[in-house]
C-alpha positions as CSV (number, residue, x, y, z in Angstrom):
1,M,25.5,22.0,12.5
2,P,22.7,22.7,15.0
3,G,19.4,20.8,15.2
4,K,18.9,17.3,14.0
5,E,15.7,17.5,12.0
6,L,14.5,20.0,9.4
7,T,11.7,22.4,10.3
8,F,9.0,23.6,8.1
9,Q,10.8,26.9,7.8
10,D,14.0,25.0,6.6
11,R,11.9,23.2,4.0
12,K,10.4,26.5,2.8
13,M,14.0,27.9,2.5
14,I,15.0,24.8,0.5
15,Q,12.1,25.3,-1.9
16,E,12.8,29.0,-2.3
17,G,16.5,28.3,-2.9
18,I,15.6,25.7,-5.6
19,E,13.2,28.2,-7.2
20,H,15.9,30.9,-7.3
21,N,18.5,28.4,-8.7
22,S,20.7,28.6,-5.6
23,S,23.3,25.9,-5.2
24,L,22.8,23.1,-2.7
25,L,25.8,24.5,-0.8
26,S,24.3,28.0,-0.6
27,I,20.9,26.6,0.5
28,A,22.6,24.5,3.2
29,A,24.5,27.5,4.5
30,T,21.2,29.5,4.7
31,I,19.5,26.8,6.9
32,K,22.8,25.9,8.7
33,K,22.7,22.2,7.6
34,H,25.1,20.1,5.7
35,R,24.8,20.0,1.9
36,S,24.1,16.2,2.0
37,T,21.2,16.8,4.3
38,V,19.6,19.2,1.7
39,L,20.4,16.8,-1.1
40,R,18.7,13.8,0.8
41,E,15.7,16.0,1.7
42,I,15.1,16.9,-2.0
43,Q,15.6,13.4,-3.3
44,R,13.5,11.8,-0.6
45,N,10.6,14.3,-0.9
46,R,10.3,15.4,-4.5
47,V,7.0,14.5,-6.1
48,V,6.3,13.6,-9.7
49,E,3.4,15.3,-11.5
50,Q,0.5,12.9,-12.3
51,I,-0.1,12.2,-16.0
52,D,-3.7,12.3,-17.3
53,S,-4.2,9.1,-19.4
54,T,-5.5,11.3,-22.3
55,E,-2.1,13.2,-22.4
56,I,0.3,10.3,-22.0
57,C,1.5,10.4,-25.6
58,Q,3.2,13.7,-25.1
59,Y,5.5,12.0,-22.5
60,C,6.4,9.1,-24.8
61,A,9.8,8.9,-26.5
62,R,8.1,7.2,-29.4
63,N,5.5,10.0,-29.8
64,N,6.3,10.9,-33.4
65,G,6.2,7.3,-34.8
66,C,3.4,5.9,-32.6
67,K,0.4,4.4,-34.4
68,L,-1.7,4.4,-31.2
69,K,-1.3,8.2,-30.8
70,R,-4.2,9.9,-29.1
71,N,-5.6,6.5,-28.0
72,K,-7.2,7.0,-24.6
73,L,-6.0,3.6,-23.4
74,N,-2.3,4.5,-23.8
75,L,-1.6,3.7,-20.1
76,Q,-1.7,0.0,-21.3
77,C,0.4,0.8,-24.4
78,T,3.1,-1.8,-24.8
79,S,5.4,0.6,-26.7
80,F,5.2,3.5,-24.2
81,E,8.7,4.7,-23.3
82,E,8.9,7.6,-20.9
83,L,11.1,10.6,-21.8
84,H,13.5,11.4,-19.0
85,C,15.0,14.9,-18.5
86,I,18.8,14.7,-18.1
87,S,18.6,17.8,-15.8
88,L,17.0,15.5,-13.1
89,N,20.4,13.6,-12.9
90,E,22.1,16.6,-11.3
91,A,21.3,19.1,-8.5
92,P,18.7,20.2,-7.6
93,Y,17.1,16.9,-9.0
94,C,13.8,18.6,-9.6
95,C,12.1,21.0,-12.0
96,N,11.4,23.9,-9.5
97,G,13.2,27.0,-11.0
98,C,14.2,25.3,-14.3
99,F,14.2,27.9,-17.0
100,Q,12.7,25.3,-19.5
101,E,10.0,24.1,-17.2
102,H,7.1,25.4,-19.2
103,L,8.6,24.4,-22.6
104,C,9.6,20.9,-21.5
105,N,7.5,17.9,-22.6
106,R,8.8,15.5,-19.9
107,R,7.1,14.6,-16.7
108,K,8.0,17.1,-14.0
109,W,9.4,16.5,-10.5
110,Y,8.9,19.1,-7.9
111,Y,10.1,19.8,-4.3
112,V,7.1,21.1,-2.4
113,A,7.8,22.2,1.2
114,E,4.3,21.5,2.4
115,D,4.2,18.0,1.1
116,A,7.7,17.3,2.5
117,Q,6.6,18.5,5.9
118,K,3.5,16.3,5.9
119,T,5.7,13.3,5.0
120,A,8.1,14.1,7.8
121,E,5.3,14.5,10.3
122,R,3.7,11.2,9.2
123,N,7.1,9.4,9.4
124,A,7.8,10.9,12.9
125,V,4.5,9.5,14.2
126,Q,5.3,6.1,12.7
127,K,8.7,6.1,14.4
128,R,7.2,6.9,17.8
129,T,4.4,4.4,17.6
130,G,6.6,1.6,16.3
131,T,5.5,-1.5,14.5
132,R,2.1,-2.8,15.5
133,V,2.1,-6.5,16.1
134,K,-1.2,-8.4,16.3
135,D,-2.1,-10.0,19.6
136,D,-2.0,-13.6,18.3
137,I,1.5,-13.0,17.0
138,C,2.5,-11.5,20.4
139,H,1.1,-14.5,22.2
140,E,3.1,-16.8,19.9
141,M,6.3,-14.9,20.5
142,D,5.6,-15.0,24.3
143,R,5.2,-18.8,24.0
144,L,8.5,-19.1,22.1
145,V,10.3,-17.0,24.7
146,T,8.8,-19.0,27.6
147,K,9.8,-22.3,25.8
148,G,13.3,-20.9,25.3
149,K,13.7,-19.8,28.9
150,E,12.6,-23.2,30.1
151,Q,15.5,-24.6,28.0
152,Q,17.8,-22.0,29.6
153,M,18.3,-20.2,26.3
154,T,19.4,-16.5,26.2
155,L,17.3,-13.9,24.3
156,N,20.0,-14.0,21.6
157,Q,19.7,-17.8,21.2
158,I,15.9,-17.6,21.2
159,Y,15.9,-14.9,18.6
160,K,18.3,-16.8,16.4
161,T,16.5,-20.1,16.8
162,Y,13.0,-18.7,16.0
163,Q,14.1,-15.8,13.7
164,S,12.0,-17.0,10.8
165,T,8.8,-16.9,12.9
166,I,9.5,-13.6,14.7
167,P,8.1,-10.7,12.7
168,I,10.0,-7.9,14.4
169,S,13.6,-6.8,14.4
170,R,16.2,-8.0,16.8
171,R,16.2,-4.6,18.5
172,S,12.4,-4.6,19.0
173,F,12.5,-8.2,20.2
174,Y,15.2,-7.3,22.8
175,R,13.3,-4.1,23.9
176,R,10.1,-6.0,24.4
177,Y,11.6,-8.9,26.4
178,Q,14.2,-6.9,28.3
179,E,11.4,-4.6,29.6
180,N,9.3,-7.6,30.5
181,K,12.3,-9.1,32.4
182,N,12.9,-5.8,34.2
183,N,9.3,-5.4,35.2
184,A,9.0,-9.0,36.5
């Protein structure tokens, strides 16, 4: 299947497919991606509607027998039990296109292409920039590496020995110190 990442146009096609009650397989064929890619995209990027605290009782499974009904502090209600829609347990895992959407008294989950695109762009920037490590932590790691090198330890031995004090992954650690070694 061509292309690794979903485009905004792909996401719009997913949203339209859901709204027209298309199957995941048919949506996937339309955008030339695997069905599991579409499934993960929907599950990862669906958003839940926010509940106003004055309306929370309508989303409670105990709504009919609740003595605190219409109490504006129901967000702190100890007997609140959210109603869950069983349709969310199967494809498309959201309320877009559901024929009962306007009649349903459960909290709604939606797939919105614009929101999904913003999330994807934000995640792409974070992947490119990597983890930011404070200068004092970098200096401490540098000190540990220097100490390890003086004891003729390999990078692997240094990482294993000081793993609890190194706040980055093994891969990031190797990348940082292999580059330093190659530039020296």
